[in-house]
C-alpha positions as CSV (number, residue, x, y, z in Angstrom):
1,M,219.2,-14.2,118.9
2,K,217.5,-14.5,122.4
3,T,215.1,-11.9,123.4
4,K,214.8,-10.4,126.7
5,S,211.8,-12.9,127.7
6,N,213.5,-15.8,126.6
7,L,216.7,-15.2,129.0
8,N,216.8,-17.4,132.2
9,P,217.0,-15.5,135.3
10,L,220.7,-15.3,135.9
11,S,221.4,-13.8,132.4
12,Q,218.6,-11.4,132.8
13,A,219.5,-10.5,136.3
14,R,223.0,-9.7,134.8
15,L,221.7,-7.4,132.1
16,N,219.5,-5.8,134.7
17,S,222.5,-5.1,136.8
18,S,223.9,-2.6,134.1
19,N,222.7,1.2,134.7
20,S,222.4,1.6,130.8
21,T,218.9,2.0,129.8
22,D,219.0,0.4,126.6
23,E,219.7,-3.3,125.6
24,R,222.6,-2.8,123.4
25,S,224.4,-0.6,126.2
26,K,223.7,-3.4,128.7
27,K,225.0,-6.1,126.5
28,F,228.3,-3.8,126.1
29,D,228.7,-3.0,129.5
30,T,228.4,-6.9,130.3
31,I,231.0,-7.8,128.0
32,W,233.3,-5.0,129.4
33,H,232.7,-6.1,132.9
34,K,234.1,-9.5,131.9
35,K,237.1,-8.4,129.6
36,S,238.1,-5.6,132.2
37,G,238.6,-8.1,135.3
38,L,236.1,-6.2,137.2
39,G,234.5,-9.2,138.3
40,Y,237.4,-10.5,140.0
41,V,237.9,-7.2,142.2
42,T,234.6,-6.5,143.1
43,F,234.1,-10.2,144.3
44,Y,237.4,-10.1,146.5
45,Q,236.4,-6.6,147.7
46,Y,232.8,-7.3,148.3
47,Y,233.3,-10.4,150.8
48,M,236.6,-8.9,152.2
49,Q,234.3,-6.0,153.6
50,Q,231.3,-8.5,155.0
51,P,231.3,-9.5,158.5
52,S,232.5,-12.4,160.4
53,G,230.8,-15.7,159.3
54,I,229.8,-15.1,155.7
55,V,233.0,-16.6,154.1
56,V,235.4,-16.7,156.9
57,E,235.5,-16.3,160.6
58,K,236.9,-13.0,161.5
59,Q,237.8,-11.9,165.1
60,E,237.3,-8.6,166.9
61,S,240.3,-9.3,169.5
62,L,242.9,-11.5,169.7
63,N,243.0,-11.3,173.7
64,D,240.6,-11.9,176.5
65,S,241.4,-8.5,177.9
66,D,241.7,-5.2,176.3
67,N,243.7,-4.1,179.6
68,T,246.7,-6.4,179.4
69,I,250.1,-5.1,178.0
70,T,253.2,-6.6,176.7
71,N,255.8,-7.8,179.2
72,E,258.3,-5.1,177.5
73,Q,255.6,-2.6,178.3
74,I,255.5,-3.8,182.1
75,K,259.0,-3.8,182.3
76,Q,259.3,-0.4,181.1
77,L,256.5,0.7,183.5
78,F,258.5,-1.0,186.4
79,V,261.7,0.6,185.6
80,Q,260.2,4.2,185.4
81,Q,258.3,3.7,188.6
82,T,261.1,2.4,190.5
83,T,263.4,5.4,189.4
84,I,260.7,7.7,190.3
85,K,260.5,6.5,193.8
86,K,264.2,6.2,194.3
87,R,264.7,9.7,193.6
88,Q,261.8,10.6,195.8
89,R,263.6,8.7,198.8
90,N,267.1,10.2,198.0
91,D,265.6,13.8,197.8
92,D,263.7,13.2,201.4
93,D,266.9,11.8,203.0
94,N,268.8,14.3,201.8
95,D,266.2,16.8,203.1
96,E,265.8,15.5,206.5
97,P,268.9,16.6,208.4
98,A,268.4,20.2,206.9
99,T,264.8,20.2,207.7
100,K,265.6,18.9,211.4
101,E,268.3,21.7,211.7
102,K,265.6,24.3,210.3
103,E,263.1,23.2,212.6
104,V,265.4,24.1,215.7
105,G,264.3,27.3,217.4
106,M,261.1,27.2,215.1
107,S,257.7,28.3,216.8
108,R,255.1,26.0,216.8
109,A,253.0,27.6,214.2
110,A,255.9,27.6,211.8
111,K,256.6,24.0,212.3
112,K,252.5,23.5,211.4
113,R,253.3,25.4,208.4
114,R,256.3,23.7,207.3
115,Q,254.8,20.0,207.8
116,K,251.9,21.1,205.7
117,K,254.0,22.4,203.1
118,K,256.0,19.0,203.3
119,Q,252.8,17.0,202.9
120,Q,251.4,19.0,200.0
121,Q,254.8,18.3,198.2
122,K,254.4,14.7,198.9
123,E,250.7,14.6,197.6
124,G,252.0,16.6,194.4
125,N,254.7,13.6,193.9
126,K,252.0,10.9,194.0
127,I,249.9,12.7,191.6
128,V,252.8,13.0,189.2
129,I,253.8,9.6,189.7
130,Q,250.0,8.4,188.8
131,Q,250.1,10.8,185.8
132,Q,253.5,9.2,184.5
133,Q,251.8,5.7,185.2
134,Q,248.7,6.6,183.3
135,K,250.7,7.9,180.4
136,I,252.9,4.9,180.3
137,E,249.8,2.6,180.4
138,G,247.9,4.7,177.9
139,E,251.2,4.5,175.6
140,G,251.2,0.7,176.4
141,K,247.6,0.1,175.5
142,T,248.1,2.2,172.3
143,T,251.1,0.3,171.4
144,K,249.1,-3.0,172.3
145,K,246.2,-1.8,170.3
146,K,248.3,-1.5,167.2
147,E,249.9,-4.5,167.4
148,E,246.6,-6.3,167.9
149,D,245.0,-4.5,164.9
150,E,248.0,-5.7,162.8
151,T,247.8,-9.2,163.9
152,E,244.2,-9.3,163.6
153,K,244.2,-8.0,160.0
154,K,247.0,-10.1,158.9
155,R,244.9,-13.3,160.3
156,N,241.9,-12.3,158.6
157,N,243.9,-11.5,155.6
158,N,245.3,-15.1,156.0
159,L,241.9,-16.6,156.4
160,F,240.5,-14.9,153.6
161,E,243.5,-15.8,151.3
162,L,242.9,-19.3,152.4
163,F,239.0,-18.8,150.6
164,C,240.3,-17.3,147.9
165,E,243.1,-19.9,147.3
166,T,240.5,-22.6,147.7
167,L,238.2,-21.2,145.0
168,S,241.3,-20.7,142.8
169,K,241.4,-24.5,142.8
170,P,239.4,-26.8,140.4
171,L,236.5,-28.5,141.9
172,S,237.2,-32.1,143.2
173,V,235.1,-34.8,141.8
174,T,232.5,-36.3,144.4
175,F,229.7,-38.8,144.1
176,R,227.7,-40.9,146.2
177,L,226.5,-44.4,146.1
178,R,222.8,-44.7,145.1
179,N,220.0,-46.9,147.2
180,V,218.1,-47.7,143.9
181,T,216.2,-50.7,145.8
182,N,213.8,-48.4,146.9
183,Y,212.0,-47.9,143.6
184,C,213.5,-49.7,140.6
185,N,212.0,-52.9,141.2
186,S,209.8,-54.7,143.8
187,N,211.4,-58.3,142.7
188,A,213.1,-59.5,146.0
189,N,215.7,-61.1,143.8
190,D,216.6,-57.9,141.9
191,N,216.9,-55.9,145.0
192,T,219.4,-58.6,146.5
193,Y,221.2,-58.3,143.4
194,Y,221.5,-54.5,143.5
195,K,222.5,-54.6,147.1
196,E,225.1,-56.9,146.7
197,Q,226.7,-54.9,143.8
198,R,226.5,-52.0,145.9
199,E,228.6,-53.5,148.4
200,E,231.2,-55.2,146.0
201,L,231.5,-51.3,144.7
202,K,232.1,-50.1,148.1
203,L,234.8,-52.7,148.7
204,L,236.6,-51.9,145.5
205,L,236.6,-48.0,146.5
206,E,238.2,-49.4,150.0
207,E,240.9,-51.2,148.1
208,E,244.4,-49.9,148.5
209,E,244.4,-48.8,144.8
210,F,241.8,-46.1,145.4
211,Q,242.8,-45.2,148.9
212,T,245.2,-42.6,147.7
213,V,242.4,-40.9,145.4
214,V,239.2,-41.5,147.1
215,K,238.2,-40.5,150.5
216,P,234.8,-41.6,152.1
217,I,232.9,-39.1,153.8
218,S,230.8,-40.9,156.8
219,S,227.1,-39.9,157.7
220,S,225.2,-41.6,160.2
221,N,222.6,-42.6,157.7
222,N,225.0,-44.4,155.4
223,D,224.8,-42.6,152.1
224,G,228.1,-43.7,150.9
225,I,229.3,-40.2,150.2
226,Y,232.9,-40.0,148.6
227,Q,235.6,-37.1,147.8
228,C,238.3,-37.6,145.2
229,T,241.5,-35.8,145.2
230,M,241.3,-35.4,141.5
231,D,239.3,-32.8,139.6
232,K,237.6,-33.2,136.5
233,T,240.0,-32.2,134.4
234,T,242.6,-34.5,135.7
235,L,240.2,-37.3,135.9
236,N,239.1,-36.9,132.1
237,K,242.5,-36.5,130.9
238,K,243.3,-38.9,128.0
239,T,245.8,-41.5,128.5
240,N,246.9,-45.1,127.0
241,N,248.3,-46.1,130.2
242,T,245.6,-48.6,131.8
243,N,247.9,-48.8,135.1
244,D,246.9,-45.0,135.6
245,I,245.1,-44.5,138.9
246,A,243.0,-41.7,136.8
247,F,242.2,-44.2,134.2
248,S,241.4,-46.7,136.5
249,L,239.1,-44.6,138.3
250,K,237.6,-43.2,135.5
251,E,236.4,-46.5,134.1
252,L,234.9,-47.5,137.5
253,L,232.8,-44.5,137.8
254,L,231.7,-44.6,134.3
255,T,230.5,-48.1,134.4
256,S,229.1,-47.8,137.8
257,S,227.3,-44.7,137.0
258,E,225.9,-46.4,133.8
259,S,224.6,-49.3,135.9
260,G,222.9,-47.0,138.2
261,L,224.9,-47.6,141.4
262,L,226.4,-44.3,141.9
263,A,225.6,-40.5,141.1
264,R,228.5,-37.9,140.3
265,Q,227.1,-35.0,142.8
266,E,228.4,-32.0,144.5
267,I,228.6,-32.2,148.3
268,G,226.7,-28.7,148.6
269,S,224.0,-30.2,146.3
270,M,223.7,-33.3,148.2
271,L,222.9,-30.9,151.6
272,P,218.9,-30.4,151.2
273,V,218.1,-34.2,150.8
274,L,220.8,-35.4,153.2
275,G,219.6,-32.9,155.8
276,L,216.0,-33.7,155.4
277,S,216.5,-37.6,155.5
278,E,218.7,-37.3,158.6
279,S,216.1,-35.1,160.2
280,K,213.2,-37.5,159.3
281,L,211.6,-34.7,157.7
282,L,211.7,-36.8,154.3
283,R,210.1,-40.0,154.8
284,K,209.0,-43.1,152.5
285,N,205.6,-42.7,150.6
286,A,205.8,-38.8,151.0
287,I,204.6,-36.4,148.5
288,V,207.4,-33.9,147.2
289,L,207.6,-31.0,145.0
290,D,210.7,-30.0,143.5
291,M,210.3,-26.3,142.1
292,C,213.4,-25.9,140.4
293,A,214.4,-29.4,139.5
294,S,216.9,-29.3,136.6
295,P,219.4,-30.7,136.3
296,G,217.8,-33.6,138.4
297,T,220.5,-34.9,141.1
298,K,218.3,-33.8,144.0
299,T,215.3,-35.2,142.2
300,L,217.1,-38.7,142.1
301,Q,218.1,-38.3,145.8
302,V,214.4,-37.6,146.6
303,L,213.3,-40.8,144.5
304,E,215.7,-42.8,146.6
305,K,214.2,-41.6,149.9
306,I,210.6,-41.8,149.2
307,G,210.5,-45.4,147.5
308,N,207.9,-46.6,144.8
309,R,205.0,-45.4,146.7
310,G,205.8,-41.9,147.1
311,K,205.2,-39.1,144.8
312,L,207.2,-36.4,143.0
313,I,206.6,-33.5,141.2
314,A,209.8,-32.3,139.0
315,N,209.0,-28.8,138.0
316,D,211.1,-26.3,135.8
317,I,210.0,-23.2,134.0
318,H,212.5,-23.9,131.1
319,P,211.6,-26.7,128.5
320,K,215.0,-27.2,127.4
321,R,216.5,-28.0,131.0
322,L,213.2,-29.8,131.6
323,I,214.0,-32.2,128.7
324,Q,217.5,-32.6,129.8
325,L,215.9,-33.5,133.4
326,K,214.0,-36.1,131.8
327,D,216.8,-37.7,129.7
328,A,219.0,-37.9,133.0
329,I,216.2,-39.5,135.3
330,Q,215.8,-42.0,132.5
331,R,219.3,-43.1,132.3
332,S,219.5,-43.5,136.0
333,G,217.3,-46.8,135.9
334,V,213.9,-45.4,137.0
335,L,211.3,-48.1,135.7
336,S,209.4,-46.4,133.1
337,P,206.1,-47.4,134.8
338,L,207.0,-45.0,137.3
339,L,207.1,-41.9,135.2
340,S,204.6,-39.7,133.5
341,L,206.1,-37.4,130.8
342,T,203.4,-34.3,131.4
343,F,202.1,-32.8,134.4
344,T,198.6,-31.1,134.3
345,K,196.2,-30.6,137.3
346,E,193.9,-33.2,136.3
347,E,196.6,-35.7,136.3
348,Q,197.8,-35.3,140.0
349,N,195.6,-38.5,140.9
350,T,197.8,-40.5,138.6
351,N,199.6,-43.7,140.3
352,T,202.9,-42.7,138.5
353,V,205.9,-42.1,141.3
354,L,207.4,-39.1,139.3
355,S,205.5,-36.4,137.0
356,Y,206.8,-33.4,135.6
357,S,206.0,-29.9,135.2
358,N,206.6,-26.8,133.0
359,L,205.5,-24.0,135.4
360,D,206.5,-20.8,137.0
361,A,207.7,-21.6,140.2
362,T,206.0,-18.2,141.4
363,K,202.6,-19.2,140.0
364,F,202.4,-23.1,140.6
365,P,198.9,-23.7,140.9
366,S,197.4,-24.9,144.4
367,F,196.3,-28.4,145.1
368,K,192.5,-28.7,145.5
369,K,192.6,-31.4,147.8
370,E,194.7,-31.5,151.0
371,I,195.5,-35.2,150.7
372,R,197.5,-34.0,147.4
373,R,199.5,-31.4,148.9
374,P,203.4,-32.3,149.4
375,H,204.8,-32.9,152.5
376,V,208.0,-31.6,151.4
377,V,208.8,-28.6,148.8
378,L,212.6,-28.1,147.6
379,A,213.2,-25.0,146.4
380,D,216.6,-24.5,144.8
381,V,216.0,-21.4,143.3
382,P,218.0,-19.4,140.6
383,C,220.9,-17.5,141.9
384,S,224.1,-15.9,141.4
385,G,225.9,-19.1,141.8
386,D,229.1,-17.7,143.2
387,G,229.6,-20.8,145.1
388,T,230.2,-22.6,141.7
389,I,233.3,-20.7,140.9
390,R,235.6,-23.6,141.4
391,K,233.2,-25.4,138.8
392,D,232.7,-22.8,136.3
393,P,235.1,-19.7,136.8
394,S,233.4,-17.7,134.3
395,V,230.8,-16.8,137.0
396,L,233.8,-14.9,138.7
397,R,234.3,-13.2,135.6
398,S,230.6,-11.9,135.5
399,W,230.4,-11.3,139.2
400,S,228.5,-8.2,140.4
401,P,226.7,-7.4,143.7
402,Y,223.8,-5.9,141.6
403,T,223.1,-9.6,140.3
404,A,222.1,-10.7,143.7
405,H,220.0,-7.4,144.0
406,A,218.4,-8.4,140.6
407,L,217.2,-11.9,141.8
408,H,216.3,-11.3,145.4
409,E,212.7,-10.6,144.8
410,L,212.3,-13.6,142.6
411,Q,213.7,-15.6,145.1
412,I,211.4,-14.4,147.9
413,K,208.4,-15.1,145.4
414,I,209.5,-18.7,145.1
415,L,209.9,-19.5,148.7
416,W,206.9,-17.8,149.4
417,R,205.0,-19.8,146.8
418,S,206.7,-23.0,148.3
419,L,205.4,-22.2,151.8
420,Q,201.7,-21.5,150.7
421,L,201.7,-24.9,148.7
422,V,203.1,-27.1,151.2
423,R,200.7,-28.6,154.0
424,T,200.5,-27.3,157.4
425,G,203.4,-29.5,159.3
426,G,205.1,-29.8,156.1
427,V,208.8,-28.5,155.6
428,V,210.3,-26.4,152.7
429,S,214.0,-26.6,152.0
430,Y,215.5,-23.3,150.5
431,S,218.9,-23.5,149.0
432,T,221.1,-21.6,146.7
433,C,224.7,-22.1,145.3
434,S,225.4,-18.8,146.2
435,M,227.6,-17.1,149.3
436,N,226.1,-13.9,149.2
437,P,223.6,-13.3,152.2
438,I,221.4,-11.0,150.1
439,E,220.3,-14.3,148.1
440,N,220.4,-16.3,151.3
441,E,219.7,-15.1,154.9
442,A,218.1,-12.0,153.6
443,V,215.5,-14.1,151.5
444,V,214.5,-16.3,154.5
445,Q,214.2,-13.1,156.6
446,A,212.0,-11.6,154.5
447,V,209.7,-14.5,154.0
448,L,209.5,-15.1,158.0
449,L,208.7,-11.4,158.5
450,K,205.9,-11.7,155.8
451,A,204.6,-15.1,157.3
452,A,204.6,-13.0,160.7
453,G,202.5,-9.7,159.0
454,L,205.5,-7.9,160.1
455,D,206.4,-6.3,156.4
456,D,205.0,-3.4,154.5
457,D,204.0,-5.4,151.3
458,D,200.1,-5.0,151.3
459,D,199.9,-5.9,147.4
460,D,201.7,-8.9,146.2
461,D,201.8,-10.0,142.9
462,D,202.8,-13.2,143.7
463,D,199.3,-13.8,145.5
464,A,197.1,-13.0,142.6
465,N,196.7,-16.5,141.3
466,D,195.5,-17.5,144.8
467,D,192.2,-15.8,145.1
468,D,190.1,-19.0,144.0
469,D,192.9,-21.5,144.9
470,D,193.1,-20.9,148.6
471,D,189.2,-21.6,148.9
472,D,189.5,-24.8,147.3
473,D,192.0,-26.1,150.0
474,D,189.3,-25.5,152.9
475,D,186.3,-23.7,153.0
476,D,186.5,-22.5,156.5
477,D,189.8,-20.8,156.1
478,D,188.2,-17.5,155.3
479,D,187.0,-16.8,158.7
480,D,190.6,-17.2,159.9
481,D,191.8,-14.6,157.4
482,D,189.8,-11.9,159.4
483,D,191.9,-12.3,162.2
484,D,195.2,-12.4,160.4
485,D,196.1,-8.6,161.2
486,D,195.0,-8.8,164.7
487,D,197.3,-11.5,165.4
488,A,200.5,-10.3,163.2
489,N,202.6,-9.4,166.2
490,N,202.4,-13.0,167.6
491,N,202.3,-15.0,164.4
492,I,205.9,-15.2,163.9
493,A,205.8,-19.1,164.5
494,K,203.3,-19.5,161.6
495,V,206.8,-20.1,159.7
496,E,209.7,-21.2,161.8
497,L,213.3,-22.3,160.9
498,C,214.0,-26.0,161.8
499,D,217.6,-27.0,163.0
500,Y,219.5,-28.6,160.5
501,P,221.2,-31.7,161.8
502,T,224.9,-32.4,162.2
503,I,226.0,-34.6,159.1
504,Q,229.3,-36.5,160.1
505,G,232.3,-35.6,158.0
506,I,230.6,-32.5,156.5
507,K,231.6,-29.2,158.3
508,L,228.7,-26.4,157.9
509,R,228.8,-22.8,159.4
510,P,225.7,-21.3,161.0
511,G,223.6,-18.6,159.2
512,V,224.3,-15.1,159.8
513,T,222.2,-12.3,161.4
514,N,224.5,-9.2,160.0
515,W,225.3,-8.3,156.7
516,K,226.3,-5.4,154.8
517,V,224.5,-4.0,151.6
518,L,227.4,-3.0,149.5
519,T,227.1,-1.0,146.0
520,Y,230.1,0.1,144.2
521,T,231.0,3.2,141.7
522,N,233.8,3.5,139.5
523,T,235.5,6.6,138.9
524,T,237.3,5.9,135.7
525,D,236.5,5.4,132.4
526,K,236.1,2.2,130.9
527,D,239.2,2.8,128.3
528,D,241.3,3.6,131.4
529,D,243.0,0.4,133.1
530,D,243.3,1.8,136.6
531,D,240.2,1.3,138.1
532,I,239.2,3.1,141.2
533,I,236.3,1.2,143.0
534,H,234.6,3.0,145.9
535,W,232.2,0.8,147.9
536,N,229.3,2.3,149.6
537,N,227.5,0.7,152.9
538,I,224.1,1.4,152.0
539,A,221.7,2.5,154.9
540,A,218.3,0.4,155.4
541,S,216.7,3.9,154.9
542,N,218.0,4.2,151.5
543,D,214.5,4.7,149.2
544,D,216.6,2.9,145.8
545,L,216.8,-0.3,147.5
546,P,213.9,-2.7,148.8
547,E,213.8,-3.0,152.7
548,T,214.4,-6.8,152.4
549,L,217.8,-6.5,151.5
550,F,218.8,-5.3,155.1
551,P,219.2,-7.2,158.2
552,A,216.2,-6.9,160.6
553,K,216.3,-4.9,164.0
554,E,218.0,-6.7,166.9
555,E,214.7,-7.5,168.8
556,I,213.4,-9.2,165.6
557,K,216.6,-11.0,164.8
558,Q,216.3,-13.0,168.1
559,K,212.9,-14.4,167.1
560,L,213.7,-15.4,163.5
561,K,216.8,-17.9,164.7
562,L,218.5,-17.2,161.2
563,E,221.6,-19.2,162.9
564,R,219.9,-22.1,162.3
565,C,220.5,-21.7,158.5
566,R,223.5,-23.6,157.4
567,R,226.5,-22.2,155.3
568,L,229.2,-24.6,153.6
569,W,232.4,-22.6,153.2
570,P,234.7,-23.9,150.3
571,Q,237.7,-23.9,152.4
572,D,236.3,-26.0,155.1
573,N,235.8,-29.2,153.2
574,N,237.2,-28.6,149.9
575,T,234.2,-27.9,148.0
576,G,232.0,-25.5,146.5
577,G,229.9,-22.7,148.5
578,F,226.4,-23.6,149.4
579,F,223.3,-22.4,151.6
580,V,220.3,-24.3,152.8
581,A,217.5,-23.6,155.3
582,F,214.7,-25.6,156.4
583,L,211.4,-23.7,157.0
584,R,208.5,-25.4,158.8
585,K,205.0,-24.2,158.2
586,N,202.8,-24.4,161.5
587,S,199.8,-22.7,159.9
588,E,198.1,-21.6,156.5
589,L,199.4,-18.1,155.2
590,Y,196.8,-15.6,153.6
591,K,196.8,-12.7,151.9
592,K,196.3,-9.4,154.0
593,K,192.8,-8.1,153.6
594,K,192.8,-4.6,151.7
595,E,191.3,-1.7,153.6
């Protein structure tokens, strides 16, 4: 039986999301949560109540102006106005002869009094007309607003239903052609052979036989990304019919994967390395640290970009996952002389391209020499994984907003440590396979505020191992540390978000600046089938939750530029959900000095 300390971060977060205190009750709550179907309900209601931009684009109003009314209401207003004026003219015409008759023989003073009374009646009629017009317009606006609200609600529901419908379908198979010539061999003849094989595979995929089931996704750097119309289950369906298109495609993918020509990888998983390469932030000969490397798809991508003269450290805290990562890399065609099976601080000057480490990402040791520090750090952190529901439906059965809350602090620590390790001018890629802003924009926001000295955390446990390591990087850094607090308000640019490039064929959405921190309570007993869930929109002043969960103030948001983050909506590209953000480090980060 697994002990608490041996659980992976996601399993531990799911246990911690229970309100029970003892381990046995927590385990029971987790099982009941799955069996009851509460995960489905909470997921649907949680994202349905979030603001626009998180999983769907909601609209506040469907018309350009709130003052417009429908044609029927305008017609009704015109008819009533005409009736009132016509009645007024008739009354005036009928009154004129009698008035003239009555005015004969009247004194001058009497005539003035009568004219004044008549003028007051006309003004009174105008007021009545105006009041009736305002009443009609008000009724028209109310009716219009109700109609708009119903239309808007129906439209938003339809968009959200499309989002849920996409998640209910199995995930399509995607793959990319690998550029193995950068690191597999320096022999020109072998490189030519691989290039020829790659071109032959591209031509084969474009043949009429596969055009109906394989769609190329273009990108400007010619990465050769393809998406199948089939899911994994359909592709792996056993059949003896060799003429079946699924059988032919499966055989092609298997043989090409074994020969190292292609890699099966989801679109979302490709985004960090694809964006870094497109932005020229990841170059050949670069030093790269992959903080949470398993299962290794991004690791292979990086190897293809940096070539056989770059350096890559693949780190993972779990030994078993690290073993799986090594096996995947060795099957991929990387030459064994380029690999190192272990990683220690003494081995950092090895000539191998790829080395491994089995360390806690929040306490990854510092690099003693500036020349050893990475140009790029990948931080694909542990997350709730609700963007992988199409691939793993069990995620939905276990879904709870408290899982994201439990992982939030760990994600901040990993991202902060990544920024400390990367060299000045370098970039950290932060990514999750979650759609929850608590794990995405809220984490990025917290780190940006911390870098600017605008957070309230004076005692950081994650910096405990840096007391000596920061001194190793540069002896002159201590002087800069003294001025850190004085410049806190101007240090928003110590770390800044970079623009994510446009990737042809892949639609991405900007990051959000507003989100709701929601918790729920279940009003019924666990034995009752009818669960009534009450959602609570928690205020930022709540003492039970960390302040980093909540959106920053408006004047701060503008400086952070969270819209530079990117979201992958499942319904846009028939994919899973994903989040990615690039953070550039402009100057060194230090702890605040204690008073």
